[in-house]
KOLKE-438726 format. One record per residue (C-alpha): residue in one letter; y, x, z. Coordinates in steps of 0.2 Angstrom, whole numbers. Layout:
BEGIN
('a',(Y,X,Z));
...
***
This chain:
BEGIN
('m',(83,40,-7));
('i',(77,29,-21));
('e',(85,11,-22));
('a',(75,-4,-29));
('g',(80,-22,-31));
('t',(87,-36,-43));
('q',(104,-43,-41));
('a',(111,-57,-51));
('r',(128,-54,-60));
('g',(139,-65,-70));
('f',(148,-60,-86));
('f',(164,-67,-93));
('q',(170,-66,-111));
('l',(188,-67,-116));
('t',(193,-72,-134));
('a',(210,-69,-140));
('i',(217,-81,-153));
('g',(231,-75,-164));
('a',(245,-87,-172));
('a',(252,-85,-190));
('a',(269,-91,-196));
('l',(270,-100,-213));
('l',(286,-97,-223));
('l',(291,-110,-237));
('a',(303,-106,-251));
('g',(312,-119,-262));
('c',(317,-118,-281));
('q',(334,-124,-286));
('a',(344,-124,-303));
('t',(358,-114,-295));
('p',(356,-95,-293));
('p',(344,-91,-280));
('v',(351,-87,-263));
('e',(342,-75,-252));
('t',(337,-83,-236));
('v',(331,-73,-220));
('a',(318,-82,-209));
('a',(322,-82,-191));
('p',(310,-73,-181));
('v',(295,-84,-174));
('a',(294,-84,-155));
('t',(277,-81,-148));
('e',(271,-83,-131));
('e',(261,-69,-122));
('p',(244,-76,-116));
('e',(242,-77,-97));
('p',(231,-63,-91));
('v',(214,-68,-86));
('v',(208,-62,-69));
('e',(189,-61,-67));
('a',(183,-70,-51));
('p',(174,-59,-39));
('v',(155,-60,-41));
('e',(147,-64,-25));
('e',(131,-55,-23));
('p',(117,-63,-12));
('e',(115,-56,5));
('q',(99,-46,5));
('n',(87,-41,19));
('r',(84,-22,19));
('v',(66,-15,20));
('a',(63,4,22));
('v',(48,12,14));
('l',(44,28,24));
('v',(33,40,14));
('p',(32,59,10));
('l',(41,62,-7));
('s',(40,81,-4));
('g',(26,93,3));
('d',(8,92,2));
('n',(6,73,1));
('a',(21,70,-10));
('a',(10,63,-25));
('i',(2,50,-13));
('g',(18,45,-5));
('r',(27,43,-22));
('s',(12,33,-28));
('i',(14,21,-13));
('a',(33,20,-16));
('q',(31,16,-34));
('a',(18,2,-31));
('a',(29,-6,-18));
('t',(44,-6,-31));
('m',(32,-13,-44));
('a',(27,-27,-32));
('l',(45,-32,-29));
('t',(48,-32,-48));
('d',(33,-42,-51));
('t',(37,-56,-38));
('k',(56,-56,-44));
('e',(61,-59,-26));
('e',(80,-57,-24));
('s',(82,-58,-6));
('i',(73,-41,-2));
('r',(80,-24,-5));
('i',(69,-9,-4));
('s',(74,9,0));
('i',(63,24,0));
('y',(65,38,13));
('d',(56,55,13));
('t',(47,58,29));
('a',(43,76,23));
('g',(61,81,20));
('a',(73,89,32));
('g',(71,83,50));
('g',(54,75,45));
('a',(49,57,49));
('a',(61,55,63));
('a',(76,59,53));
('a',(71,47,39));
('a',(69,33,52));
('e',(86,37,59));
('t',(94,36,42));
('a',(85,20,37));
('l',(91,12,53));
('a',(109,18,51));
('e',(108,10,33));
('g',(103,-7,40));
('n',(85,-8,37));
('r',(76,-21,48));
('l',(58,-18,43));
('f',(48,-1,41));
('l',(34,0,28));
('g',(26,16,33));
('p',(24,30,38));
('l',(8,36,30));
('r',(1,48,43));
('g',(-3,44,61));
('e',(7,58,69));
('n',(23,52,59));
('v',(20,34,66));
('k',(21,41,83));
('l',(38,49,79));
('v',(45,34,71));
('a',(39,20,83));
('p',(50,23,98));
('l',(66,23,86));
('a',(60,7,78));
('d',(56,-1,94));
('a',(73,3,102));
('a',(81,-5,87));
('d',(69,-20,87));
('v',(62,-16,70));
('p',(43,-18,67));
('v',(33,-5,59));
('v',(20,-9,46));
('a',(12,8,44));
('f',(0,14,30));
('s',(-10,24,43));
('n',(-28,21,47));
('d',(-26,29,64));
('e',(-31,15,76));
('g',(-23,24,91));
('v',(-5,22,85));
('a',(-7,3,83));
('g',(1,-10,95));
('d',(18,-13,103));
('g',(27,-17,87));
('v',(16,-6,76));
('y',(4,-13,63));
('i',(-7,-2,53));
('m',(-13,-7,35));
('g',(-24,8,32));
('f',(-43,6,29));
('t',(-51,10,46));
('p',(-69,18,49));
('t',(-73,6,62));
('q',(-73,-9,51));
('s',(-82,0,37));
('i',(-95,5,49));
('d',(-97,-12,56));
('r',(-99,-19,39));
('i',(-112,-7,33));
('v',(-122,-7,49));
('d',(-123,-26,48));
('y',(-129,-25,31));
('a',(-142,-12,35));
('d',(-148,-23,49));
('s',(-150,-38,38));
('q',(-161,-27,27));
('g',(-173,-23,41));
('a',(-166,-6,47));
('t',(-169,-2,65));
('t',(-167,17,67));
('f',(-152,26,62));
('a',(-145,44,62));
('g',(-128,50,58));
('m',(-117,65,55));
('s',(-98,67,55));
('s',(-84,80,56));
('t',(-77,85,73));
('g',(-59,79,68));
('v',(-51,63,74));
('y',(-58,53,60));
('g',(-76,59,64));
('q',(-74,55,82));
('r',(-68,37,79));
('a',(-82,35,66));
('i',(-96,41,78));
('q',(-90,29,92));
('a',(-89,15,80));
('f',(-107,19,74));
('l',(-114,20,91));
('t',(-106,3,96));
('a',(-111,-6,80));
('v',(-129,0,81));
('d',(-130,-5,99));
('r',(-123,-22,94));
('v',(-137,-26,81));
('g',(-150,-20,93));
('g',(-154,-4,84));
('r',(-157,14,89));
('v',(-148,30,85));
('a',(-161,44,84));
('r',(-149,58,80));
('l',(-131,62,79));
('e',(-124,79,72));
('t',(-106,85,71));
('y',(-99,99,60));
('e',(-84,109,55));
('r',(-79,105,38));
('s',(-87,120,29));
('r',(-101,121,17));
('s',(-112,130,31));
('g',(-107,117,44));
('v',(-112,103,33));
('d',(-128,111,28));
('a',(-133,115,46));
('a',(-130,97,51));
('a',(-139,90,37));
('r',(-154,100,40));
('a',(-154,95,59));
('v',(-154,76,54));
('a',(-167,79,40));
('g',(-179,85,53));
('t',(-178,68,63));
('e',(-193,57,59));
('g',(-194,38,57));
('v',(-176,36,52));
('d',(-171,21,41));
('m',(-152,24,38));
('i',(-142,40,39));
('l',(-123,38,40));
('i',(-112,52,33));
('a',(-95,48,40));
('d',(-85,59,28));
('s',(-78,59,11));
('g',(-89,57,-5));
('r',(-88,76,-8));
('i',(-95,80,8));
('a',(-109,67,6));
('q',(-113,75,-11));
('l',(-115,92,-2));
('a',(-127,84,11));
('a',(-137,72,0));
('p',(-149,85,-7));
('t',(-155,89,10));
('l',(-156,71,17));
('q',(-163,62,2));
('l',(-181,61,8));
('s',(-176,56,26));
('g',(-169,39,24));
('t',(-156,29,14));
('l',(-139,36,15));
('m',(-124,26,19));
('g',(-105,30,20));
('t',(-88,24,25));
('e',(-73,18,15));
('l',(-69,36,11));
('w',(-82,35,-3));
('a',(-72,23,-13));
('a',(-60,37,-18));
('d',(-73,45,-28));
('s',(-80,37,-44));
('d',(-93,50,-48));
('l',(-104,49,-33));
('g',(-119,46,-44));
('t',(-117,62,-54));
('v',(-127,70,-39));
('a',(-144,62,-41));
('p',(-149,61,-23));
('m',(-133,50,-20));
('r',(-140,36,-31));
('g',(-145,22,-20));
('a',(-134,26,-6));
('i',(-123,12,1));
('f',(-105,10,8));
('a',(-93,-3,13));
('a',(-75,-4,6));
('v',(-61,-16,1));
('p',(-64,-25,-16));
('d',(-59,-15,-31));
('a',(-57,-28,-45));
('q',(-39,-32,-42));
('f',(-35,-14,-39));
('d',(-42,-10,-56));
('r',(-30,-22,-64));
('l',(-16,-14,-54));
('v',(-21,3,-61));
('t',(-18,-3,-79));
('r',(-1,-10,-76));
('y',(4,5,-65));
('r',(-1,17,-79));
('a',(9,7,-92));
('t',(24,8,-81));
('y',(24,25,-74));
('g',(13,34,-87));
('s',(-1,40,-74));
('a',(-14,32,-63));
('p',(-10,28,-45));
('y',(-19,35,-30));
('r',(-30,23,-22));
('l',(-19,21,-7));
('a',(-5,14,-18));
('s',(-12,-3,-15));
('l',(-6,-2,3));
('g',(12,-1,-4));
('y',(9,-15,-16));
('d',(1,-27,-3));
('a',(14,-23,11));
('t',(28,-28,-1));
('l',(18,-44,-6));
('l',(17,-47,13));
('v',(36,-46,15));
('v',(39,-57,0));
('r',(28,-70,7));
('l',(37,-70,24));
('a',(55,-69,15));
('r',(57,-88,16));
('d',(56,-86,35));
('w',(68,-71,36));
('e',(86,-77,39));
('a',(98,-66,29));
('g',(104,-52,40));
('g',(93,-57,54));
('a',(78,-49,63));
('f',(62,-49,53));
('p',(50,-63,59));
('e',(37,-52,67));
('d',(28,-66,75));
('r',(22,-72,57));
('l',(13,-55,55));
('t',(-1,-62,66));
('d',(-4,-78,56));
('k',(-23,-81,58));
('g',(-25,-87,41));
('g',(-21,-70,35));
('f',(-14,-63,18));
('g',(-20,-59,1));
('g',(-17,-44,-10));
('v',(-24,-31,-21));
('d',(-36,-26,-8));
('g',(-42,-43,-4));
('i',(-38,-53,12));
('f',(-32,-46,28));
('r',(-24,-51,44));
('f',(-17,-42,59));
('g',(-25,-45,76));
('p',(-15,-44,93));
('d',(-20,-25,93));
('g',(-9,-22,77));
('i',(-24,-17,66));
('a',(-27,-25,49));
('e',(-44,-34,49));
('r',(-51,-34,32));
('s',(-65,-42,22));
('l',(-76,-28,14));
('e',(-89,-28,1));
('v',(-105,-17,1));
('r',(-108,-6,-14));
('r',(-123,4,-20));
('v',(-121,21,-29));
('t',(-128,21,-47));
('a',(-129,35,-60));
('t',(-113,28,-69));
('g',(-103,22,-54));
('t',(-107,8,-41));
('e',(-113,-10,-40));
('i',(-108,-23,-28));
('i',(-123,-29,-18));
('s',(-114,-39,-5));
('p',(-97,-46,-10));
('a',(-82,-48,2));
('s',(-78,-64,9));
('t',(-63,-73,2));
('r',(-57,-81,18));
('f',(-58,-79,36));
('e',(-69,-91,45));
('d',(-60,-92,62));
***
């Protein structure tokens, strides 16, 4: 467990003062007579007892992330960003403790330890399956969970997710495509949970704007699976936009086959790759993601503090801590976290722009649309800076 927090302490300094005796001798005409000075009485100084330093009562917040195992680097990056946010804000009423969800006993053991040590709010876990393990324990203790997961299925009933969800990214990119005159769409995604949610969001979004989905293909995440799906989509005529609901790396594999079939578009996952345009057929592709300007500044300060660049998800740790600091004024020392304030309709600001939690516990975010270029990306539709309703 890693501890972070700032506590005020007083210091006292004791100065001892010494006394000296002055002996005087007199001169006479008669022979000198030896005199012996009487000893000078000195008083021992009274001992000074330092008054006990009263430390301010702090509200404890647990950050639940993997510090070992396959996702240790991501978890540590999130934890360090959370610690940095507390240092940056100089908030003294909050104490953050870090717990390893990949250690002995897994996420459940980490949550039990955190509860036993008096934490009244959980930031994390990272993965949806771990949220499912932690949520019942937290609920029984009346402790809210602000998870870093993007799994919409675990949100609700005291669980709030901060992760970047495919639903919002796809809604944003389909709206933008519709504004540019696109009417016919196609898409491809993996067969996993993310792909399933992406496909459902895609169908719903296209239907909402009055468009038509001409072709959908799913695939196992292998080179042959991606190639087969891309060839099937490429054979569909009259398509304006093609969604690749997967990582930037998968999109780079599919792009050469799809480049003449329509404009490519992607999800928030593409934001993790800065070299998309090194594959020429990817240039001109568009995707929606949270704004990057503030994150770029965080990268500079994080690198100066820890000697390495953070993972992109580190911003979730930073923003979650900023959220707690903002609500600290409404959190009575030693009391329950003011969960009702999490659903403030005005929302909150952070490294990833503005966000707010809906009644479903999912973070609603303002996203920008970017176009892939040979040297990176360019913003073609900026994110809103405030919520309209």
